[in-house]
C-alpha positions, 0 to 999 in steps of 0.5 A, spaced: 666 278 146 663 285 147 669 290 149 665 290 157 666 283 156 673 283 154 675 288 160 671 283 165 675 278 162 681 281 163 680 284 170 679 276 172 685 274 169 690 280 172 686 279 179 691 282 184 690 281 192 694 288 193 689 293 197 683 288 196 683 291 189 683 288 182 687 291 177 684 293 170 689 295 164 687 299 159 690 302 152 692 309 154 692 315 149 693 322 147 689 327 143 693 332 139 689 338 135 693 339 129 688 344 125 683 348 126 680 354 131 683 351 137 690 348 134 695 347 136 693 343 143 694 337 146 691 332 152 692 326 155 685 321 156 686 320 164 680 316 164 676 310 161 671 315 157 673 321 154 668 327 151 670 331 145 665 337 143 663 344 145 658 344 150 660 345 158 660 337 159 666 335 154 673 333 157 676 337 151 672 342 150 673 346 142 670 352 139 669 350 132 662 352 130 661 345 126 662 341 132 656 338 136 655 339 144 658 332 145 661 330 138 665 324 139 666 319 146 672 316 147 673 309 150 680 306 153 679 299 152 685 294 153 687 292 146 685 299 143 682 306 143 674 305 141 672 312 137 664 313 137 661 319 134 655 321 138 650 322 133 653 329 131 650 334 126 656 334 121 659 328 122 666 325 124 671 323 118 676 318 118 681 319 112 675 322 107 670 316 110 664 318 114 665 313 121 660 312 127 664 307 131 671 305 130 676 302 135 684 304 134 689 299 134 694 305 131 695 312 131 689 316 127 687 322 125 679 324 124 676 330 121 671 334 125 668 340 121 674 345 120 678 341 126 683 335 125 683 330 131 690 325 132 690 320 136 696 317 138 695 311 142 700 310 148 706 305 148 705 302 155 698 301 159 694 304 164 693 300 170 688 302 174 685 298 181 678 295 181 674 294 187 672 287 189 665 290 190 659 292 186 656 297 191 659 303 194 655 305 200 647 306 196 651 307 190 650 300 185 656 298 179 657 292 176 660 295 170 668 295 170 668 303 169 664 304 176 668 299 180 674 303 178 670 309 180 669 305 186 676 303 188 678 310 187 673 313 192 674 307 197 682 310 197 679 317 198 674 316 203 679 314 208 683 320 208 682 328 209 682 329 201 677 333 198 673 330 192 671 333 185 665 328 182 663 330 175 657 327 171 651 329 168 645 331 172 642 325 175 648 320 175 648 320 183 654 324 185 649 326 192 649 318 193 656 318 192 658 324 196 654 321 202 657 314 202 665 318 202 662 322 208 659 315 211 666 311 210 671 317 212 673 319 219 668 324 219 662 319 219 660 321 226 659 329 224 655 333 220 653 332 213 651 339 210 648 340 203 649 347 199 646 347 192 650 353 189 645 354 183 639 355 188 641 360 192 641 367 189 648 372 188 647 377 193 645 371 199 650 366 197 656 370 202 652 370 207 649 362 206 656 360 206 659 364 211 654 366 215 652 374 217 653 378 224 647 381 227 645 387 223 650 387 217 645 387 212 638 390 211 633 384 215 639 381 218 635 382 225 639 376 228 646 373 227 646 365 223 651 361 222 653 360 215 652 352 212 661 352 212 660 352 220 654 348 220 659 342 217 665 343 222 668 336 225 664 333 218 663 334 211 661 340 206 657 337 200 658 343 194 653 341 189 653 344 182 660 348 185 660 350 177 655 355 178 658 359 184 659 366 181 667 368 180 666 374 185 665 368 191 671 363 189 676 367 191 673 367 198 671 359 198 678 358 196 680 362 202 676 358 207 679 352 204 686 354 204 686 358 211 680 354 214 676 359 217 671 363 215 669 370 216 661 372 216 658 378 213 660 384 218 664 380 223 671 383 224 674 377 226 675 370 223 673 364 226 676 357 225 672 351 222 675 344 220 671 341 214 672 336 208 669 339 202 666 335 197 664 338 191 660 336 185 658 339 178 655 337 171 660 341 167 667 339 165 671 344 171 678 343 167 676 346 161 672 352 164 678 353 168 682 354 161 677 358 158 677 363 165 669 360 166 671 358 173 678 360 177 683 356 176 686 356 182 679 354 185 679 348 181 686 346 183 684 346 190 678 342 189 680 337 184 685 333 189 682 327 187 678 328 181 672 323 179 667 323 173 662 319 173 659 316 167 653 316 165 648 310 165 647 309 158 654 308 158 654 302 162 648 298 160 650 292 165 649 296 171 642 298 169 638 292 171 642 291 178 640 298 179 632 297 177 632 290 181 635 294 187 630 300 187 624 295 186 625 291 192 626 298 195 619 300 193 615 295 197 612 292 191 610 285 191 613 284 185 620 281 185 623 283 178 621 285 171 618 281 165 623 280 160 620 285 155 620 290 161 627 289 162 628 289 154 626 296 155 629 298 161 636 296 157 634 299 150 632 306 153 637 311 153 636 314 160 638 322 158 636 323 166 640 317 168 639 313 175 634 319 177 630 317 171 630 310 172 628 310 179 622 314 177 620 309 172 622 304 177 617 306 182 611 308 176 612 300 175 612 298 182 605 302 182 601 301 175 605 295 173 605 294 165 602 301 164 609 304 165 611 302 159 608 307 156 614 312 157 617 308 153 612 308 148 612 315 148 620 317 148 622 315 141 628 320 142 632 323 148 632 330 145 624 331 145 621 328 150 613 328 154 613 333 159 612 329 164 618 325 164 622 333 163 620 332 171 626 328 172 631 333 169 633 339 173 629 346 172 635 348 167 636 341 164 629 341 162 628 348 160 634 347 155 632 340 152 625 343 150 628 350 148 634 346 143 629 341 140 624 347 139 629 351 136 631 345 131 624 343 128 621 351 129 627 354 125 627 348 120 620 348 118 621 356 117 627 355 112 623 348 109 617 354 108 621 359 105 624 355 101 631 355 104 632 363 103 634 365 110 632 373 109 625 370 107 625 365 113 628 371 118 622 375 116 616 371 118 620 369 124 620 376 126 628 377 127 634 380 124 638 376 118 644 376 122 640 374 128 637 368 124 643 366 122 647 366 129 640 361 131 641 357 125 649 356 127 647 355 134 642 349 132 647 346 128 653 346 133 648 344 139 649 350 143 643 355 145 644 361 150 639 362 154 636 368 153 637 369 146 633 367 140 
């Protein structure tokens, strides 16, 4: 029986009618960093999947340069804790043995680079609600992890609580936000979306809070901000992790005092909005490192939900794909078996957004659409047409990361491993070349450097 099947069986065996939800019992765990640059540190795993690495998407974000962006993925299961190495550069070791996928039934210490990470299993089970439905608004999820997420959002939707949705680009955070609004007492009010990553820093205050006539050059008339436009409804702040630090206290003040002061105005105006925020970063870690204000994080994360990527919930792929196919208007009612197998096997780095694009191509092109899978042998180097399924920043970063890996590796090979010689051929300082190599090994790259 697979881990997913075991989880489903457990839910069925422990079905409860309380609040219309089933129950899911998982083995809890705590992570302890006992050695390395981040020691000492202890973190409790508070949701079914947990990422350890040096990147923005890690729940436990470390600084050891030998650790990859997403080095480990930890799954809480009914009988133990599953630890999976995410194809890290330098590997994960247990008792001197390199491991790739292991399920723990007792405490264990792992070595990642210069870091020792101990997984301590809890003595008591985590008791989590599971929705009876495999849908939440337009979102579809037959997997246990998504039905747990739906159960939390069903309850949150009925309240006025602020919700923070975290997850990779394309997992459907916007769909979930609309569903929360649609099931809330504010459903009759406006649902206003603002992408915090798409507004120039010098305009974001005016965009959020509005401005008075003459407040700045070009302000030839007064204008309401998106907060006031959402009055009586819901304000969806997408990519909240990209909000400039200097704007964060002003957003916090609006949420605390429920009022806005337009640029150039002498008096504040009352507003009544519910805030839902989304980000592809782990804001708790960003708050810990000072990259995001901790007071704003705690105000946003009253209900915090991590949406898992599609590759972690493969049982959702075909139900979602079939629903998308039905919505496409195609005369074909289902996928051929071989194409369905390709859908299940593909890693979906662009998540549901990428799956939608593939299904739409299939609806028009039929069997020719499977060429996408032939050309995408791995999820790091993808054909340019497939990159459009990612955001600009993600696509650019993916190409640049892969370019660095190939370019630097090829240079070193041709220079017989002599860094000074490779750096000279690249036209960069030797110290810069060393830093570029280290970033490639750790899975990180700073935009604009090289």
